[in-house]
C-alpha positions as CSV (number, residue, x, y, z in Angstrom):
1,M,99.6,125.3,108.9
2,A,102.0,122.8,109.1
3,Q,99.7,120.7,111.1
4,H,96.6,120.9,109.3
5,F,98.3,120.1,106.3
6,F,100.5,116.8,108.0
7,I,97.1,115.7,109.4
8,A,95.4,116.2,105.9
9,V,97.3,113.8,104.4
10,F,98.2,111.1,106.5
11,A,95.1,110.8,108.6
12,P,91.7,109.5,107.4
13,E,89.2,112.1,107.1
14,G,87.3,112.3,110.0
15,W,90.5,111.1,111.9
16,P,90.1,110.0,114.8
17,S,86.3,109.2,115.1
18,S,86.4,107.6,112.0
19,V,88.6,104.8,112.3
20,A,89.2,102.3,115.3
21,P,90.8,102.8,118.5
22,E,93.9,101.0,118.0
23,Y,94.5,102.4,114.4
24,G,97.2,105.2,115.5
25,R,98.5,102.3,117.2
26,Y,98.7,100.2,114.0
27,Q,100.3,102.6,112.0
28,L,103.3,103.6,114.4
29,W,104.3,100.5,113.9
30,D,103.7,100.4,110.6
31,T,105.5,103.2,109.3
32,I,108.1,102.7,111.8
33,Q,108.2,99.1,110.2
34,Q,108.6,99.9,106.9
35,V,111.8,102.1,107.3
36,T,113.8,99.5,108.1
37,F,112.2,97.2,105.4
38,F,112.7,100.4,103.1
39,V,116.5,100.8,104.7
40,N,117.0,96.6,103.2
41,T,115.7,97.4,99.9
42,V,118.5,99.9,99.3
43,I,121.3,97.3,100.9
44,S,120.3,94.2,99.0
45,K,119.9,96.9,95.8
46,Q,123.6,97.1,95.7
47,A,123.7,93.3,94.7
48,V,121.0,93.8,92.3
49,M,123.1,96.1,90.8
50,K,126.1,93.8,91.4
51,F,124.5,90.6,89.1
52,H,123.6,92.9,86.3
53,G,126.9,93.8,85.8
54,V,127.6,97.3,86.8
55,G,131.1,97.8,86.5
56,D,132.1,95.6,84.7
57,P,133.4,95.6,81.4
58,N,132.4,93.2,79.8
59,K,128.2,92.8,80.6
60,T,125.8,94.9,77.9
61,P,122.8,97.5,78.8
62,A,121.0,94.0,76.5
63,E,122.0,91.6,79.2
64,A,121.3,92.9,82.0
65,T,117.9,93.9,80.2
66,A,117.1,90.0,79.6
67,L,118.3,89.3,83.0
68,E,115.9,91.6,84.4
69,M,113.1,90.6,82.1
70,G,113.6,87.1,82.7
71,R,113.2,87.5,86.7
72,G,110.2,90.0,86.4
73,L,108.6,86.8,84.1
74,L,108.9,84.3,86.4
75,A,108.6,86.7,89.3
76,T,105.0,87.2,88.5
77,I,104.0,83.8,86.5
78,V,104.7,82.3,90.9
79,C,103.2,85.0,92.1
80,M,100.0,84.4,90.3
81,V,99.5,81.4,92.3
82,V,98.5,82.6,95.7
83,A,95.7,85.6,94.3
84,T,93.7,82.6,93.8
85,P,90.1,83.7,95.2
86,H,91.1,80.4,97.2
87,F,93.9,82.4,99.0
88,T,91.4,86.0,98.8
89,D,89.4,83.8,101.3
90,L,93.3,83.0,103.7
91,Y,93.2,86.7,103.7
92,R,89.8,87.5,105.0
93,A,90.0,84.6,107.5
94,L,93.9,85.0,108.9
95,P,95.0,88.2,108.0
96,R,97.8,88.3,111.3
97,I,99.1,85.3,110.2
98,F,99.8,85.7,106.7
99,R,100.6,89.9,107.1
100,M,102.9,88.3,109.0
101,S,103.7,85.5,106.6
102,S,104.6,88.6,104.0
103,E,106.7,90.1,106.0
104,V,109.3,87.2,106.8
105,I,108.8,86.2,103.3
106,N,109.7,89.4,101.9
107,A,112.5,89.1,104.2
108,V,114.0,85.9,102.5
109,G,113.8,87.2,99.2
110,H,115.9,89.9,99.8
111,F,118.2,88.4,101.9
112,I,118.7,85.8,98.3
113,E,118.9,88.9,96.1
114,I,122.4,89.5,98.0
115,L,123.2,86.1,97.8
116,A,123.1,85.8,93.9
117,A,125.7,88.7,93.5
118,I,128.0,86.6,96.5
119,F,127.2,83.1,94.4
120,T,127.3,84.4,91.2
121,Q,127.2,80.8,90.5
122,V,123.9,79.2,91.8
123,V,121.5,80.6,89.2
124,S,118.2,79.7,91.0
125,F,119.2,82.8,93.5
126,L,118.8,84.9,90.6
127,Y,115.9,84.2,89.8
128,L,114.6,82.9,93.8
129,G,114.3,85.8,95.1
130,P,112.1,88.6,92.7
131,A,110.2,85.6,93.0
132,L,109.5,85.6,97.5
133,C,109.2,89.8,97.1
134,L,106.7,89.4,94.7
135,I,104.7,86.8,96.1
136,A,104.9,88.6,100.0
137,G,103.9,91.8,97.9
138,T,100.8,90.5,96.6
139,M,99.5,89.0,100.2
140,S,101.2,91.9,102.1
141,G,98.2,93.9,100.0
142,A,95.4,91.4,99.9
143,V,95.8,91.7,103.6
144,R,96.5,95.3,103.9
145,S,92.8,95.8,102.4
146,V,91.9,93.2,105.0
147,I,92.4,95.5,107.9
148,L,92.0,98.8,106.3
149,Q,88.5,97.9,106.4
150,H,88.1,96.2,110.0
151,F,89.8,99.8,111.0
152,A,87.2,101.4,108.8
153,K,84.4,99.3,110.4
154,G,85.7,100.3,113.6
155,G,85.3,103.7,113.5
156,T,82.5,106.1,114.7
157,L,80.3,107.3,112.2
158,P,77.2,109.7,111.7
159,P,73.6,107.5,110.8
160,G,73.9,106.7,107.6
161,K,77.4,107.6,107.0
162,D,79.6,104.8,105.8
163,P,83.6,104.0,105.5
164,D,85.2,106.2,103.5
165,F,86.9,103.4,102.2
166,G,88.8,105.1,99.8
167,D,90.2,107.8,101.7
168,I,91.3,105.2,104.1
169,S,93.2,103.6,101.7
170,L,95.1,106.7,100.3
171,K,96.4,107.7,103.4
172,E,98.1,104.7,104.2
173,S,99.7,105.1,100.3
174,N,100.4,108.1,101.8
175,Q,102.3,106.6,105.5
176,D,103.9,104.4,103.7
177,K,105.9,106.9,101.7
178,A,106.3,108.0,104.1
179,G,108.3,105.4,105.6
180,K,109.9,104.8,102.1
181,I,111.2,108.5,101.5
182,V,112.8,108.1,105.7
183,G,114.1,104.4,105.0
184,L,116.1,105.8,101.4
185,C,117.7,108.3,103.2
186,V,118.6,105.7,106.3
187,G,119.9,103.6,103.6
188,V,121.9,105.4,101.3
189,A,123.8,106.7,104.6
190,L,124.5,103.5,105.5
191,L,125.6,102.4,102.2
192,L,128.2,105.6,101.9
193,G,129.1,105.9,105.6
194,F,129.2,102.4,107.1
195,I,128.9,99.9,104.2
196,G,131.3,101.6,101.0
197,I,131.0,101.6,97.9
198,G,135.0,101.4,96.3
199,S,135.9,99.8,93.0
200,G,137.4,96.9,92.8
201,V,136.3,93.3,93.1
202,K,138.6,93.6,97.2
203,A,136.0,95.8,97.9
204,E,132.9,95.3,96.0
205,A,133.5,91.9,98.0
206,T,134.2,93.4,101.2
207,S,131.4,95.8,100.6
208,L,128.4,92.8,99.7
209,E,129.5,91.1,103.0
210,R,129.0,94.5,105.1
211,S,125.4,94.9,103.7
212,L,124.6,90.8,104.4
213,E,125.9,91.4,107.5
214,W,123.5,95.3,107.7
215,F,120.1,93.7,106.6
216,L,121.0,90.8,109.2
217,V,120.3,92.5,111.5
218,L,118.4,95.7,110.1
219,T,116.2,92.1,109.7
220,I,116.3,91.0,113.4
221,V,114.9,94.5,114.4
222,H,112.5,94.2,111.5
223,L,110.4,91.4,112.5
224,P,109.7,92.2,116.1
225,L,108.4,95.4,114.5
226,A,105.7,93.7,112.2
227,V,104.7,91.8,115.1
228,S,104.8,94.7,116.8
229,S,102.3,96.2,114.5
230,L,99.4,93.6,114.5
């Protein structure tokens, strides 16, 4: 019963014959690297809360809202540059290169988010981080669609039956959600057990320094995993 539910939620309909043989290997490594990605997301989120003024009595919710809306607006405008037809053609022609590029850009974006909380006087860090993360997300989404189409077309289906791209995309999304759940749980445990959540200026500074160290370590792990999934 449990196995049937697991396959129904995470495996494409008709798996394994409905997708290319390399689909399983790709999804295994992709899910593992998703876990490390979301662990890093928890770490960088701590920095985001820091420069939004959490714990600072001189900051107001209105200021935090204005800052976040401004960051999101600029990131969205910049992101549209990589969502043009020219880039779409490049994603189809060079999916491996852009898949890896998106992972690197995303790691840099989260790294800058942490730097923004440490070097608060550098205003450009506040806006560059989310812009890079959104660019990476746009590139990754487009490239994933290309890769999933490849897996769907590489399957062995009965005559007259076409690949169900919607079902394959849904199962890909479910696999990412599973990686997110595990990654967030590990990230919170790491935050509570090793990075620290103490109050006070000194404790916060120490926590951000540890966040930076753990982020770099996990990034070194994350990027090779992304390569392995290609």
